[in-house]
Biopython code that builds the backbone (N, CA, C, O; Angstrom):
import numpy as np
from Bio.PDB.StructureBuilder import StructureBuilder

atoms = [
    (1, "UNK", "N", (0.636, -1.098, 0.001)),
    (1, "UNK", "CA", (0.096, 0.125, 0.081)),
    (1, "UNK", "C", (0.940, 1.131, 0.050)),
    (1, "UNK", "O", (0.609, 2.208, -0.446)),
    (2, "UNK", "N", (1.940, 0.955, 0.484)),
    (2, "UNK", "CA", (2.852, 2.381, 0.524)),
    (2, "UNK", "C", (3.696, 2.605, -0.545)),
    (2, "UNK", "O", (4.337, 3.646, -0.689)),
    (3, "UNK", "N", (3.718, 1.655, -1.305)),
    (3, "UNK", "CA", (4.011, 1.661, -2.762)),
    (3, "UNK", "C", (3.301, 2.314, -3.522)),
    (3, "UNK", "O", (3.733, 2.934, -4.494)),
    (4, "UNK", "N", (1.865, 2.242, -3.099)),
    (4, "UNK", "CA", (1.031, 2.926, -4.358)),
    (4, "UNK", "C", (0.941, 4.205, -3.630)),
    (4, "UNK", "O", (0.970, 5.006, -4.564)),
    (5, "UNK", "N", (0.855, 4.860, -2.607)),
    (5, "UNK", "CA", (1.034, 5.978, -1.975)),
    (5, "UNK", "C", (2.069, 6.721, -2.311)),
    (5, "UNK", "O", (1.901, 7.940, -2.267)),
    (6, "UNK", "N", (3.535, 6.131, -2.775)),
    (6, "UNK", "CA", (4.402, 6.887, -3.040)),
    (6, "UNK", "C", (4.381, 7.278, -4.826)),
    (6, "UNK", "O", (4.717, 8.339, -5.351)),
    (7, "UNK", "N", (3.880, 6.055, -5.468)),
    (7, "UNK", "CA", (3.679, 6.420, -6.968)),
    (7, "UNK", "C", (2.560, 7.299, -7.236)),
    (7, "UNK", "O", (2.636, 8.061, -8.199)),
    (8, "UNK", "N", (1.346, 7.284, -6.367)),
    (8, "UNK", "CA", (0.359, 8.470, -6.669)),
    (8, "UNK", "C", (1.475, 10.013, -6.251)),
    (8, "UNK", "O", (1.444, 11.028, -6.946)),
    (9, "UNK", "N", (2.252, 9.881, -5.180)),
    (9, "UNK", "CA", (3.044, 11.382, -4.755)),
    (9, "UNK", "C", (3.869, 11.742, -5.788)),
    (9, "UNK", "O", (4.174, 12.922, -5.962)),
    (10, "UNK", "N", (4.256, 10.877, -6.477)),
    (10, "UNK", "CA", (5.634, 10.979, -7.639)),
    (10, "UNK", "C", (4.576, 11.519, -8.819)),
    (10, "UNK", "O", (4.863, 12.593, -9.349)),
    (11, "UNK", "N", (3.733, 11.033, -9.120)),
    (11, "UNK", "CA", (2.809, 11.204, -10.353)),
    (11, "UNK", "C", (2.338, 12.619, -10.183)),
    (11, "UNK", "O", (2.429, 13.430, -11.105)),
    (12, "UNK", "N", (1.760, 12.965, -8.831)),
    (12, "UNK", "CA", (1.256, 14.346, -8.593)),
    (12, "UNK", "C", (2.471, 15.308, -8.555)),
    (12, "UNK", "O", (2.432, 16.296, -9.288)),
    (13, "UNK", "N", (3.461, 15.116, -7.825)),
    (13, "UNK", "CA", (4.802, 16.002, -8.370)),
    (13, "UNK", "C", (4.890, 16.307, -9.759)),
    (13, "UNK", "O", (5.094, 17.462, -10.134)),
    (14, "UNK", "N", (4.728, 15.197, -10.680)),
    (14, "UNK", "CA", (5.114, 15.356, -11.971)),
    (14, "UNK", "C", (4.230, 16.270, -12.616)),
    (14, "UNK", "O", (4.844, 16.952, -13.436)),
    (15, "UNK", "N", (2.940, 16.552, -12.543)),
    (15, "UNK", "CA", (1.587, 16.918, -12.925)),
    (15, "UNK", "C", (1.706, 18.314, -12.218)),
    (15, "UNK", "O", (1.283, 19.291, -12.836)),
    (16, "UNK", "N", (2.267, 18.488, -10.930)),
    (16, "UNK", "CA", (2.409, 19.693, -10.318)),
    (16, "UNK", "C", (3.426, 20.647, -11.074)),
    (16, "UNK", "O", (3.207, 21.809, -11.414)),
    (17, "UNK", "N", (4.611, 19.894, -11.268)),
    (17, "UNK", "CA", (5.702, 20.587, -12.005)),
    (17, "UNK", "C", (5.314, 21.007, -13.484)),
    (17, "UNK", "O", (5.533, 22.152, -13.882)),
    (18, "UNK", "N", (4.758, 20.082, -14.246)),
    (18, "UNK", "CA", (4.312, 20.377, -15.644)),
    (18, "UNK", "C", (3.179, 21.279, -15.718)),
    (18, "UNK", "O", (3.037, 21.928, -16.755)),
    (19, "UNK", "N", (2.135, 21.447, -14.518)),
    (19, "UNK", "CA", (1.449, 22.634, -15.115)),
    (19, "UNK", "C", (1.705, 24.061, -14.193)),
    (19, "UNK", "O", (1.024, 25.054, -14.446)),
    (20, "UNK", "N", (2.678, 24.087, -13.167)),
    (20, "UNK", "CA", (2.844, 24.841, -12.562)),
    (20, "UNK", "C", (4.642, 25.879, -12.906)),
    (20, "UNK", "O", (4.764, 27.096, -13.049)),
    (21, "UNK", "N", (5.578, 24.963, -12.932)),
    (21, "UNK", "CA", (6.845, 25.495, -12.860)),
    (21, "UNK", "C", (7.206, 25.703, -14.559)),
    (21, "UNK", "O", (7.065, 26.682, -15.292)),
    (22, "UNK", "N", (7.701, 24.406, -14.799)),
    (22, "UNK", "CA", (8.127, 24.394, -16.250)),
    (22, "UNK", "C", (7.580, 23.124, -16.823)),
    (22, "UNK", "O", (7.388, 22.305, -15.924)),
    (23, "UNK", "N", (7.251, 22.662, -18.063)),
    (23, "UNK", "CA", (6.768, 21.846, -18.533)),
    (23, "UNK", "C", (8.433, 21.185, -19.175)),
    (23, "UNK", "O", (8.491, 19.962, -19.303)),
    (24, "UNK", "N", (9.337, 21.780, -19.440)),
    (24, "UNK", "CA", (10.461, 21.390, -20.296)),
    (24, "UNK", "C", (11.347, 20.260, -19.235)),
    (24, "UNK", "O", (12.013, 19.316, -19.658)),
    (25, "UNK", "N", (11.190, 20.571, -17.990)),
    (25, "UNK", "CA", (11.888, 20.013, -17.005)),
    (25, "UNK", "C", (11.356, 18.294, -17.138)),
    (25, "UNK", "O", (12.131, 17.338, -17.168)),
    (26, "UNK", "N", (10.048, 18.226, -17.197)),
    (26, "UNK", "CA", (9.460, 16.751, -17.247)),
    (26, "UNK", "C", (9.641, 16.348, -18.509)),
    (26, "UNK", "O", (9.440, 17.091, -19.470)),
    (27, "UNK", "N", (10.057, 15.066, -18.611)),
    (27, "UNK", "CA", (10.345, 14.532, -20.232)),
    (27, "UNK", "C", (8.873, 13.817, -20.659)),
    (27, "UNK", "O", (8.015, 13.644, -19.793)),
    (28, "UNK", "N", (8.674, 13.458, -21.920)),
    (28, "UNK", "CA", (7.358, 13.102, -22.027)),
    (28, "UNK", "C", (7.218, 11.650, -21.742)),
    (28, "UNK", "O", (6.126, 11.087, -21.818)),
    (29, "UNK", "N", (8.495, 10.942, -21.362)),
    (29, "UNK", "CA", (8.459, 9.544, -20.820)),
    (29, "UNK", "C", (8.315, 9.119, -19.563)),
    (29, "UNK", "O", (8.427, 7.989, -19.088)),
    (30, "UNK", "N", (7.931, 10.632, -18.845)),
    (30, "UNK", "CA", (8.213, 10.420, -17.237)),
    (30, "UNK", "C", (7.126, 9.598, -16.630)),
    (30, "UNK", "O", (7.245, 9.170, -15.482)),
    (31, "UNK", "N", (6.143, 9.379, -17.309)),
    (31, "UNK", "CA", (4.881, 8.650, -16.897)),
    (31, "UNK", "C", (5.238, 7.277, -16.898)),
    (31, "UNK", "O", (4.864, 6.489, -16.030)),
    (32, "UNK", "N", (6.249, 6.866, -18.253)),
    (32, "UNK", "CA", (6.501, 5.475, -18.427)),
    (32, "UNK", "C", (7.572, 5.274, -17.439)),
    (32, "UNK", "O", (7.645, 4.205, -16.833)),
    (33, "UNK", "N", (8.457, 6.284, -17.225)),
    (33, "UNK", "CA", (9.489, 5.456, -15.928)),
    (33, "UNK", "C", (8.763, 5.134, -14.695)),
    (33, "UNK", "O", (8.814, 4.063, -14.090)),
    (34, "UNK", "N", (7.934, 6.402, -14.322)),
    (34, "UNK", "CA", (7.242, 5.843, -13.102)),
    (34, "UNK", "C", (6.423, 4.641, -13.031)),
    (34, "UNK", "O", (6.416, 4.045, -11.954)),
    (35, "UNK", "N", (5.761, 4.205, -13.955)),
    (35, "UNK", "CA", (5.097, 2.846, -14.499)),
    (35, "UNK", "C", (6.042, 1.757, -14.506)),
    (35, "UNK", "O", (5.676, 0.600, -14.300)),
    (36, "UNK", "N", (7.574, 2.160, -14.796)),
    (36, "UNK", "CA", (8.450, 0.732, -14.846)),
    (36, "UNK", "C", (9.067, 0.489, -13.367)),
    (36, "UNK", "O", (9.391, -0.573, -12.834)),
    (37, "UNK", "N", (9.119, 1.716, -12.914)),
    (37, "UNK", "CA", (9.286, 1.610, -11.284)),
    (37, "UNK", "C", (8.617, 1.026, -10.065)),
    (37, "UNK", "O", (8.978, 0.449, -9.039)),
    (38, "UNK", "N", (7.340, 1.475, -10.686)),
    (38, "UNK", "CA", (6.276, 0.963, -9.860)),
    (38, "UNK", "C", (6.350, -0.594, -9.926)),
    (38, "UNK", "O", (6.637, -1.328, -8.979)),
    (39, "UNK", "N", (6.126, -0.876, -10.857)),
    (39, "UNK", "CA", (6.384, -2.468, -11.526)),
    (39, "UNK", "C", (7.478, -3.209, -10.806)),
    (39, "UNK", "O", (7.341, -4.080, -9.946)),
    (40, "UNK", "N", (8.775, -2.626, -11.391)),
    (40, "UNK", "CA", (9.879, -3.399, -10.749)),
    (40, "UNK", "C", (9.834, -3.259, -9.345)),
    (40, "UNK", "O", (9.880, -4.298, -8.687)),
    (41, "UNK", "N", (9.755, -2.191, -8.766)),
    (41, "UNK", "CA", (9.230, -2.398, -7.269)),
    (41, "UNK", "C", (8.657, -3.158, -6.509)),
    (41, "UNK", "O", (8.968, -3.597, -5.402)),
    (42, "UNK", "N", (7.500, -3.352, -7.368)),
    (42, "UNK", "CA", (6.126, -4.360, -6.914)),
    (42, "UNK", "C", (6.786, -6.051, -6.911)),
    (42, "UNK", "O", (6.511, -6.874, -6.037)),
    (43, "UNK", "N", (7.665, -6.299, -8.054)),
    (43, "UNK", "CA", (7.845, -7.746, -8.393)),
    (43, "UNK", "C", (9.076, -7.925, -7.517)),
    (43, "UNK", "O", (9.100, -8.844, -6.699)),
    (44, "UNK", "N", (10.264, -6.952, -7.673)),
    (44, "UNK", "CA", (11.170, -7.256, -6.489)),
    (44, "UNK", "C", (10.999, -7.361, -5.227)),
    (44, "UNK", "O", (11.732, -8.100, -4.570)),
    (45, "UNK", "N", (10.042, -6.673, -4.680)),
    (45, "UNK", "CA", (9.546, -6.898, -3.316)),
    (45, "UNK", "C", (8.717, -8.181, -2.976)),
    (45, "UNK", "O", (8.749, -8.776, -1.899)),
    (46, "UNK", "N", (7.913, -8.531, -4.154)),
    (46, "UNK", "CA", (7.316, -9.996, -3.830)),
    (46, "UNK", "C", (8.579, -11.003, -3.986)),
    (46, "UNK", "O", (8.591, -11.923, -3.168)),
    (47, "UNK", "N", (9.414, -10.966, -4.721)),
    (47, "UNK", "CA", (10.398, -12.233, -4.733)),
    (47, "UNK", "C", (11.210, -11.570, -3.721)),
    (47, "UNK", "O", (12.025, -12.425, -3.378)),
    (48, "UNK", "N", (11.382, -10.704, -3.185)),
    (48, "UNK", "CA", (12.427, -10.599, -2.286)),
    (48, "UNK", "C", (11.461, -11.376, -0.769)),
    (48, "UNK", "O", (12.153, -12.055, -0.010)),
    (49, "UNK", "N", (10.394, -11.270, -0.530)),
    (49, "UNK", "CA", (9.428, -11.581, 0.590)),
    (49, "UNK", "C", (9.456, -12.873, 0.225)),
    (49, "UNK", "O", (9.991, -13.694, 0.969)),
    (50, "UNK", "N", (8.907, -13.233, -0.928)),
    (50, "UNK", "CA", (9.206, -15.074, -1.205)),
    (50, "UNK", "C", (10.421, -15.604, -0.686)),
    (50, "UNK", "O", (10.394, -16.396, 0.255)),
    (51, "UNK", "N", (11.616, -15.192, -1.283)),
    (51, "UNK", "CA", (12.734, -15.838, -0.843)),
    (51, "UNK", "C", (13.376, -15.521, 0.379)),
    (51, "UNK", "O", (14.370, -16.110, 0.805)),
    (52, "UNK", "N", (12.707, -14.443, 1.020)),
    (52, "UNK", "CA", (12.824, -14.630, 2.648)),
    (52, "UNK", "C", (12.252, -15.686, 3.681)),
    (52, "UNK", "O", (12.831, -16.162, 4.657)),
    (53, "UNK", "N", (10.938, -15.937, 3.210)),
    (53, "UNK", "CA", (10.127, -17.006, 3.639)),
    (53, "UNK", "C", (11.074, -18.332, 3.379)),
    (53, "UNK", "O", (11.421, -19.222, 4.156)),
    (54, "UNK", "N", (11.268, -18.184, 2.421)),
    (54, "UNK", "CA", (12.156, -19.696, 2.110)),
    (54, "UNK", "C", (13.571, -19.919, 2.991)),
    (54, "UNK", "O", (13.856, -21.060, 3.354)),
    (55, "UNK", "N", (14.436, -18.798, 3.316)),
    (55, "UNK", "CA", (15.591, -18.839, 3.807)),
    (55, "UNK", "C", (15.692, -17.496, 4.448)),
    (55, "UNK", "O", (15.835, -16.511, 3.723)),
    (56, "UNK", "N", (15.627, -17.368, 5.780)),
    (56, "UNK", "CA", (15.915, -16.179, 6.506)),
    (56, "UNK", "C", (17.418, -15.804, 6.948)),
    (56, "UNK", "O", (17.961, -14.708, 7.090)),
    (57, "UNK", "N", (17.927, -17.231, 7.126)),
    (57, "UNK", "CA", (19.431, -17.077, 7.435)),
    (57, "UNK", "C", (20.424, -16.222, 6.072)),
    (57, "UNK", "O", (21.550, -15.754, 6.237)),
    (58, "UNK", "N", (19.763, -16.208, 4.987)),
    (58, "UNK", "CA", (20.286, -15.926, 3.874)),
    (58, "UNK", "C", (19.499, -14.476, 3.110)),
    (58, "UNK", "O", (19.254, -14.231, 1.929)),
    (59, "UNK", "N", (19.229, -13.613, 4.510)),
    (59, "UNK", "CA", (18.760, -12.454, 3.904)),
    (59, "UNK", "C", (19.493, -11.552, 3.244)),
    (59, "UNK", "O", (19.263, -11.078, 2.131)),
    (60, "UNK", "N", (20.623, -11.270, 4.161)),
    (60, "UNK", "CA", (21.538, -10.315, 3.046)),
    (60, "UNK", "C", (21.754, -10.818, 1.894)),
    (60, "UNK", "O", (21.549, -9.982, 1.014)),
    (61, "UNK", "N", (22.107, -11.903, 1.472)),
    (61, "UNK", "CA", (22.233, -12.089, 0.226)),
    (61, "UNK", "C", (21.389, -11.960, -0.546)),
    (61, "UNK", "O", (21.734, -11.649, -1.685)),
    (62, "UNK", "N", (19.685, -12.173, -0.201)),
    (62, "UNK", "CA", (18.777, -11.867, -0.865)),
    (62, "UNK", "C", (18.777, -10.433, -1.103)),
    (62, "UNK", "O", (18.862, -9.981, -2.245)),
    (63, "UNK", "N", (18.696, -9.790, -0.196)),
    (63, "UNK", "CA", (18.576, -8.301, -0.119)),
    (63, "UNK", "C", (19.659, -7.848, -1.145)),
    (63, "UNK", "O", (19.288, -7.306, -2.186)),
    (64, "UNK", "N", (20.462, -7.968, -0.993)),
    (64, "UNK", "CA", (21.679, -7.698, -2.226)),
    (64, "UNK", "C", (21.213, -8.025, -3.254)),
    (64, "UNK", "O", (20.783, -7.087, -3.925)),
    (65, "UNK", "N", (21.097, -9.204, -3.760)),
    (65, "UNK", "CA", (20.884, -9.924, -4.965)),
    (65, "UNK", "C", (19.559, -9.025, -5.614)),
    (65, "UNK", "O", (19.627, -8.621, -6.775)),
    (66, "UNK", "N", (18.611, -8.810, -4.941)),
    (66, "UNK", "CA", (17.472, -8.311, -5.534)),
    (66, "UNK", "C", (17.659, -6.622, -6.098)),
    (66, "UNK", "O", (17.272, -5.974, -7.070)),
    (67, "UNK", "N", (18.504, -6.361, -4.842)),
    (67, "UNK", "CA", (19.157, -4.504, -5.504)),
    (67, "UNK", "C", (20.151, -4.783, -6.570)),
    (67, "UNK", "O", (20.113, -3.946, -7.472)),
    (68, "UNK", "N", (21.031, -5.727, -6.722)),
    (68, "UNK", "CA", (21.555, -5.805, -7.909)),
    (68, "UNK", "C", (20.465, -6.034, -9.357)),
    (68, "UNK", "O", (20.452, -5.390, -10.406)),
    (69, "UNK", "N", (19.590, -7.222, -8.918)),
    (69, "UNK", "CA", (18.506, -7.258, -10.127)),
    (69, "UNK", "C", (18.036, -5.877, -10.491)),
    (69, "UNK", "O", (18.105, -5.494, -11.658)),
    (70, "UNK", "N", (17.574, -5.140, -9.557)),
    (70, "UNK", "CA", (16.913, -3.499, -9.689)),
    (70, "UNK", "C", (17.782, -2.885, -10.519)),
    (70, "UNK", "O", (17.494, -2.276, -11.549)),
    (71, "UNK", "N", (18.905, -3.066, -10.029)),
    (71, "UNK", "CA", (20.042, -2.176, -10.818)),
    (71, "UNK", "C", (20.068, -2.620, -12.557)),
    (71, "UNK", "O", (19.985, -1.864, -13.524)),
    (72, "UNK", "N", (20.180, -3.793, -12.534)),
    (72, "UNK", "CA", (20.512, -4.376, -13.997)),
    (72, "UNK", "C", (19.021, -3.812, -14.811)),
    (72, "UNK", "O", (19.014, -3.184, -15.870)),
    (73, "UNK", "N", (18.074, -4.127, -14.191)),
    (73, "UNK", "CA", (16.533, -3.879, -14.765)),
    (73, "UNK", "C", (16.757, -2.631, -15.255)),
    (73, "UNK", "O", (16.693, -2.482, -16.475)),
    (74, "UNK", "N", (17.032, -1.611, -14.487)),
    (74, "UNK", "CA", (16.975, -0.055, -14.639)),
    (74, "UNK", "C", (18.053, 0.170, -15.570)),
    (74, "UNK", "O", (17.774, 1.050, -16.384)),
    (75, "UNK", "N", (19.041, -0.274, -15.691)),
    (75, "UNK", "CA", (20.034, -0.094, -16.868)),
    (75, "UNK", "C", (19.414, -0.580, -18.312)),
    (75, "UNK", "O", (19.265, 0.157, -19.287)),
    (76, "UNK", "N", (19.129, -1.793, -18.252)),
    (76, "UNK", "CA", (18.526, -2.165, -19.478)),
    (76, "UNK", "C", (17.247, -1.538, -19.820)),
    (76, "UNK", "O", (16.938, -1.464, -21.009)),
    (77, "UNK", "N", (16.569, -1.139, -19.033)),
    (77, "UNK", "CA", (15.310, -0.435, -19.435)),
    (77, "UNK", "C", (15.720, 0.976, -19.913)),
    (77, "UNK", "O", (14.916, 1.438, -20.723)),
    (78, "UNK", "N", (16.959, 1.927, -19.567)),
    (78, "UNK", "CA", (17.411, 3.109, -19.742)),
    (78, "UNK", "C", (17.974, 2.845, -21.093)),
    (78, "UNK", "O", (17.840, 3.741, -21.925)),
    (79, "UNK", "N", (18.649, 1.635, -21.474)),
    (79, "UNK", "CA", (19.585, 1.740, -22.709)),
    (79, "UNK", "C", (18.175, 1.261, -23.912)),
    (79, "UNK", "O", (18.020, 1.591, -25.087)),
    (80, "UNK", "N", (17.581, 0.643, -23.286)),
    (80, "UNK", "CA", (16.436, -0.169, -24.354)),
    (80, "UNK", "C", (15.741, 1.175, -25.012)),
    (80, "UNK", "O", (15.418, 1.194, -26.200)),
    (81, "UNK", "N", (15.546, 2.273, -24.146)),
    (81, "UNK", "CA", (14.809, 3.557, -24.302)),
    (81, "UNK", "C", (15.703, 4.333, -25.188)),
    (81, "UNK", "O", (15.298, 4.781, -26.261)),
    (82, "UNK", "N", (17.047, 4.518, -24.712)),
    (82, "UNK", "CA", (17.633, 5.381, -25.471)),
    (82, "UNK", "C", (17.979, 4.928, -26.649)),
    (82, "UNK", "O", (18.113, 5.751, -27.555)),
    (83, "UNK", "N", (18.231, 3.358, -26.940)),
    (83, "UNK", "CA", (18.407, 3.017, -28.338)),
    (83, "UNK", "C", (16.882, 2.499, -29.266)),
    (83, "UNK", "O", (16.830, 1.783, -30.266)),
    (84, "UNK", "N", (16.075, 2.967, -28.725)),
    (84, "UNK", "CA", (14.875, 3.118, -29.840)),
    (84, "UNK", "C", (14.945, 4.545, -29.827)),
    (84, "UNK", "O", (14.487, 5.165, -30.786)),
    (85, "UNK", "N", (15.307, 4.966, -29.149)),
    (85, "UNK", "CA", (15.193, 6.776, -29.937)),
    (85, "UNK", "C", (14.169, 7.422, -28.781)),
    (85, "UNK", "O", (13.094, 6.939, -28.426)),
    (86, "UNK", "N", (14.679, 8.415, -28.386)),
    (86, "UNK", "CA", (14.147, 9.576, -27.628)),
    (86, "UNK", "C", (14.337, 10.879, -27.675)),
    (86, "UNK", "O", (15.519, 11.005, -27.355)),
    (87, "UNK", "N", (13.975, 11.745, -27.842)),
    (87, "UNK", "CA", (14.293, 13.171, -27.997)),
    (87, "UNK", "C", (14.615, 13.916, -26.538)),
    (87, "UNK", "O", (13.933, 13.639, -25.551)),
    (88, "UNK", "N", (15.424, 14.634, -26.494)),
    (88, "UNK", "CA", (15.990, 15.600, -25.240)),
    (88, "UNK", "C", (16.512, 14.589, -24.008)),
    (88, "UNK", "O", (16.143, 14.473, -22.839)),
    (89, "UNK", "N", (17.502, 13.932, -24.776)),
    (89, "UNK", "CA", (18.081, 12.797, -23.930)),
    (89, "UNK", "C", (18.499, 13.338, -22.347)),
    (89, "UNK", "O", (18.484, 12.599, -21.363)),
    (90, "UNK", "N", (18.843, 14.679, -22.327)),
    (90, "UNK", "CA", (19.616, 14.958, -20.987)),
    (90, "UNK", "C", (18.304, 14.863, -20.086)),
    (90, "UNK", "O", (18.302, 14.174, -19.066)),
    (91, "UNK", "N", (17.198, 15.576, -20.504)),
    (91, "UNK", "CA", (15.793, 15.539, -19.507)),
    (91, "UNK", "C", (15.578, 14.281, -19.253)),
    (91, "UNK", "O", (15.608, 13.968, -18.062)),
    (92, "UNK", "N", (15.331, 13.316, -20.161)),
    (92, "UNK", "CA", (15.194, 11.774, -19.797)),
    (92, "UNK", "C", (16.393, 11.099, -18.807)),
    (92, "UNK", "O", (16.207, 10.122, -18.081)),
    (93, "UNK", "N", (17.236, 11.590, -18.897)),
    (93, "UNK", "CA", (18.179, 10.761, -18.103)),
    (93, "UNK", "C", (18.268, 11.447, -16.791)),
    (93, "UNK", "O", (18.650, 10.774, -15.833)),
    (94, "UNK", "N", (17.873, 13.088, -16.566)),
    (94, "UNK", "CA", (17.744, 13.429, -15.452)),
    (94, "UNK", "C", (16.553, 12.916, -14.821)),
    (94, "UNK", "O", (16.673, 12.562, -13.648)),
    (95, "UNK", "N", (15.309, 12.797, -15.435)),
    (95, "UNK", "CA", (14.036, 12.812, -14.738)),
    (95, "UNK", "C", (14.125, 11.018, -14.449)),
    (95, "UNK", "O", (13.393, 10.529, -13.589)),
    (96, "UNK", "N", (14.858, 10.346, -15.063)),
    (96, "UNK", "CA", (14.930, 8.767, -14.940)),
    (96, "UNK", "C", (15.636, 8.417, -13.394)),
    (96, "UNK", "O", (15.343, 7.565, -12.555)),
    (97, "UNK", "N", (16.613, 9.394, -13.424)),
    (97, "UNK", "CA", (17.993, 9.037, -11.975)),
    (97, "UNK", "C", (17.116, 9.462, -10.617)),
    (97, "UNK", "O", (17.084, 8.850, -9.549)),
    (98, "UNK", "N", (16.231, 11.011, -11.067)),
    (98, "UNK", "CA", (15.646, 11.351, -10.005)),
    (98, "UNK", "C", (14.425, 10.453, -9.253)),
    (98, "UNK", "O", (14.318, 10.223, -8.049)),
    (99, "UNK", "N", (13.554, 10.030, -10.337)),
    (99, "UNK", "CA", (12.757, 9.012, -10.252)),
    (99, "UNK", "C", (13.614, 7.648, -9.509)),
    (99, "UNK", "O", (13.219, 7.191, -8.436)),
    (100, "UNK", "N", (14.486, 7.241, -10.029)),
    (100, "UNK", "CA", (15.181, 6.003, -9.582)),
    (100, "UNK", "C", (15.742, 6.364, -7.912)),
    (100, "UNK", "O", (15.723, 5.483, -7.053)),
    (101, "UNK", "N", (16.111, 7.431, -7.691)),
    (101, "UNK", "CA", (16.176, 7.678, -6.565)),
    (101, "UNK", "C", (15.330, 7.886, -5.397)),
    (101, "UNK", "O", (15.601, 7.475, -4.268)),
    (102, "UNK", "N", (14.316, 8.531, -5.717)),
    (102, "UNK", "CA", (13.273, 8.481, -5.113)),
    (102, "UNK", "C", (12.824, 6.848, -4.833)),
    (102, "UNK", "O", (12.787, 6.536, -3.643)),
    (103, "UNK", "N", (12.554, 6.011, -5.613)),
    (103, "UNK", "CA", (12.161, 4.763, -5.323)),
    (103, "UNK", "C", (13.230, 3.852, -4.191)),
    (103, "UNK", "O", (13.024, 3.082, -3.253)),
    (104, "UNK", "N", (14.509, 4.445, -4.899)),
    (104, "UNK", "CA", (15.442, 3.889, -3.731)),
    (104, "UNK", "C", (15.297, 4.230, -2.107)),
    (104, "UNK", "O", (15.262, 3.409, -1.190)),
    (105, "UNK", "N", (15.217, 5.809, -2.013)),
    (105, "UNK", "CA", (15.097, 5.850, -0.745)),
    (105, "UNK", "C", (13.861, 5.398, -0.411)),
    (105, "UNK", "O", (13.833, 5.215, 0.806)),
    (106, "UNK", "N", (12.680, 5.097, -1.001)),
    (106, "UNK", "CA", (11.535, 4.375, -0.475)),
    (106, "UNK", "C", (11.996, 2.855, 0.072)),
    (106, "UNK", "O", (11.690, 2.501, 1.211)),
    (107, "UNK", "N", (12.728, 2.020, -0.797)),
    (107, "UNK", "CA", (13.294, 0.671, -0.279)),
    (107, "UNK", "C", (14.213, 0.804, 0.934)),
    (107, "UNK", "O", (14.158, 0.102, 1.944)),
    (108, "UNK", "N", (15.000, 1.728, 0.713)),
    (108, "UNK", "CA", (15.997, 1.777, 2.153)),
    (108, "UNK", "C", (14.897, 2.155, 3.572)),
    (108, "UNK", "O", (14.788, 1.681, 4.703)),
    (109, "UNK", "N", (14.299, 3.096, 2.920)),
    (109, "UNK", "CA", (13.389, 3.362, 4.517)),
    (109, "UNK", "C", (12.302, 2.207, 4.847)),
    (109, "UNK", "O", (11.810, 1.967, 5.950)),
    (110, "UNK", "N", (12.030, 1.504, 3.530)),
    (110, "UNK", "CA", (11.146, 0.274, 4.039)),
    (110, "UNK", "C", (11.905, -0.570, 4.864)),
    (110, "UNK", "O", (11.407, -0.988, 5.909)),
    (111, "UNK", "N", (13.370, -0.962, 4.438)),
    (111, "UNK", "CA", (14.209, -1.986, 4.792)),
    (111, "UNK", "C", (14.413, -1.434, 6.202)),
    (111, "UNK", "O", (14.182, -2.284, 7.062)),
    (112, "UNK", "N", (14.785, -0.232, 6.675)),
    (112, "UNK", "CA", (15.237, -0.165, 7.812)),
    (112, "UNK", "C", (13.941, -0.052, 8.804)),
    (112, "UNK", "O", (14.271, -0.307, 9.962)),
    (113, "UNK", "N", (12.508, 0.272, 8.652)),
    (113, "UNK", "CA", (11.751, 0.278, 9.247)),
    (113, "UNK", "C", (11.378, -1.317, 9.522)),
    (113, "UNK", "O", (10.764, -1.587, 10.553)),
    (114, "UNK", "N", (11.641, -2.063, 8.869)),
    (114, "UNK", "CA", (11.414, -4.060, 8.721)),
    (114, "UNK", "C", (12.403, -4.306, 9.730)),
    (114, "UNK", "O", (12.219, -5.178, 10.579)),
    (115, "UNK", "N", (13.848, -3.325, 9.687)),
    (115, "UNK", "CA", (14.632, -4.014, 10.561)),
    (115, "UNK", "C", (14.614, -3.749, 12.294)),
    (115, "UNK", "O", (15.096, -4.472, 13.165)),
    (116, "UNK", "N", (13.982, -2.627, 12.419)),
    (116, "UNK", "CA", (13.726, -2.112, 13.886)),
    (116, "UNK", "C", (13.234, -3.114, 14.502)),
    (116, "UNK", "O", (13.931, -3.303, 15.499)),
    (117, "UNK", "N", (12.156, -4.082, 14.423)),
    (117, "UNK", "CA", (11.464, -4.669, 15.173)),
    (117, "UNK", "C", (12.531, -5.828, 15.422)),
    (117, "UNK", "O", (12.563, -6.234, 16.584)),
    (118, "UNK", "N", (13.311, -6.361, 14.621)),
    (118, "UNK", "CA", (13.828, -7.435, 14.703)),
    (118, "UNK", "C", (15.411, -6.906, 15.709)),
    (118, "UNK", "O", (16.091, -7.720, 16.334)),
    (119, "UNK", "N", (15.613, -5.881, 15.662)),
    (119, "UNK", "CA", (16.883, -5.442, 16.418)),
    (119, "UNK", "C", (16.800, -5.424, 18.000)),
    (119, "UNK", "O", (17.788, -5.708, 18.676)),
    (120, "UNK", "N", (15.579, -5.078, 18.568)),
    (120, "UNK", "CA", (15.489, -5.194, 19.659)),
    (120, "UNK", "C", (15.589, -6.234, 20.315)),
    (120, "UNK", "O", (15.462, -6.207, 21.539)),
]
sb = StructureBuilder()
sb.init_structure("model")
sb.init_model(0)
sb.init_chain("A")
sb.init_seg("    ")
for serial, (resi, resn, name, xyz) in enumerate(atoms, 1):
    if name == "N":
        sb.init_residue(resn, " ", resi, " ")
    sb.init_atom(name, np.array(xyz, "f"), 0.0, 1.0, " ", f" {name:<3s}", serial, name[0])
structure = sb.get_structure()
């Protein structure tokens, strides 16, 4: 549920910037990027939960593996979009990594809040 709230907040920020500040800052593929990260975060989250149910003693390796999978999928996505051809590459890359960092902060926050009950 928190992932949906994050995605709605990011889409709201994108729409706010487009309508009030400067629409040039937001690339036309920004909503595609948000959709990609929503699906990627959802799938990798489910994968991590499933693998953690199977083996709790390998939790560090599972979380690192999911992180590597997320980075690899992100790089594949950006190279695919750039290979197909997209206008205004600079703003695409800036928007892509801004959204990437927002979802990464969400993952770190979620991971830390899930660790607190186990540390006591």
